[in-house]
Structures are given as C-alpha cells and as structure tokens.
N, C-alpha and C positions, 0 to 999 in steps of 0.2 A: 442515446436511453444511460438516467441516472439507476444503477440495480440496488439501493439501500437508502430510504430514507433517514431522519435523525431519529423518527419516532423506533425505528427498527433496530438503529445504533444503540438507543439507550433502554427498550425494555428487551429485545432478542439477543442480542449481542454480548451485551455490558452486565445483562442479569444483575442489576444493582451494582456494580461497580461505579466509583467514580470516573465521567468519560475525562480522554484524555483530550478530547477536542471541545473546548469547551464554546469556539463560536465558528461560525463557516463549514458546519459539517458538509452540506451541498457540494460547496468549491472542493473540498477532499474526494467525496464521493462519487464525483465528475471525472476528477484525476485518477482514481481509482479505478472505475468502470470503463476508461479508456485502457487504462492497461491491460483488463480483463478481455475487452476485445480484439487487443494484440495476440493474447496468447488463447482465444477459443477462435480465433479467424473471423472477428464477427456473427458468429452461430447464434448470440444471444439479442442481437439487435433489434428484432421484429416479434422476440418470445412477449407473449400474451400474460404467462403466468412467469417470472422468475422463479428458479431454484431456489429452495433457502441455503444450501451449501455455496452458491454465488454472492447471497447477499451478504454471507458471512465473511468471505473475501474481499468482498466490496469494503466492509466496515474495515478489515486488519489492514488492507491496502491504505483506506483513507489514514488509519491513525497513522503508519508507518511514514506515509509521504508527509503527514502534519510535523512527526518529529524531526525527519531528516530537515525539513524546510527552516524549523526552530534551531536545531544543532549547528547546521552551516551557517545562521545568523548571529549566532551566539559566538560561536567558536573563531569566525573568522577566517576558517582555512584551516586551523589548527588540529592536525589529528592527536598532539601528545604532547604535554607541559609536565615538567618538571621543576619543583621548588629548589629543592637542595640541588647546591652549584645548577644555578639555574638554567634551563635548556627547554627550548621548543621544538617542534618538529611539525613541518606543513605537509600537507598532501596536495597532490595536484589535482584539478579538475577533473580531469580524465579520472583518476583512480578512484576519487569519490563517487563519480557516474558511475564507474563500474560496479562500486561496490554499494550503492543503492540499488542497479540494476538486477542482481545478482539477489541482493533481499528480496525485492517485491516477486523476481523468479521463483525464490523457494517459498512465498508464502501463496504465490496461483498453485503452485502443484500441492502443497500440502491441502489445500480445498478441493482445488477442482482436478488432480491427478486422476482417480478413478470413476470420475463422469464420462468420460468421451469426450468431453469439451474441447480438450487438449490434444485431440487425436487430430496428426498432418494429412494422417494422408486422405483416400477417397472414401468419403461413405457409399 
C-alpha cells in the first residue's frame, strides 16, 4: 500500500512550495511506504483510512529518498571535496547506507513516535 499520493504531496504536504520530486512521485512514495511498514511492523497495511501523520511522513521520506538517490548519482561516492590544494574524500557504501538509514529513522520518529504505531511491545 502507498500511503500518500501526488495530490496529497502537492496540496497538503507542500502547501504551495515547489515540489522536490518533479517526476516519479509514486515510485518514491512506494519506497517510503515500505520504510513506514518496517517501522510500524506492518500495522497500517490493511488500514482503511490512513492517518494524516502517516501521509506526511510518507511525503518527507519520499523526498529524502529522492535527494539521497540524486546525491549518490551526482557525487559518485564523494563525501567531501576541497578545491584549494585539491582534496577529495570518499565514503564507503556501508557508511552512506548507515547515514541514510539513520536519516529515515529520524523522519519516522519525527512524525510517528507519539502515535503508538512504532510500539514494539504487545498490543
């Protein structure tokens, strides 16, 4: 299940701001929805009405995934570059994956931490 559609993204999440994701929002929203399912232990898979906080979370996660993919494509693995006395630093794939994972986790916590959806205990 995809938790937010492009109409919600442009009208409710962005509130008139210019979209970060210019094309392919459904793809990124599907990726974001998968992240939400992992953090909520699949509690929303059969939900009839998706809470607005989940939709907002989906939109921010989709943007983050879009940015990460674009940065990875544009940087070629560079984490830093200095022009004066030229210097380049590269990050390992593992380091970049861990940073991405932590960033996604932060977004999920930001939107869903107080909803009970991320509770790991017994209902």
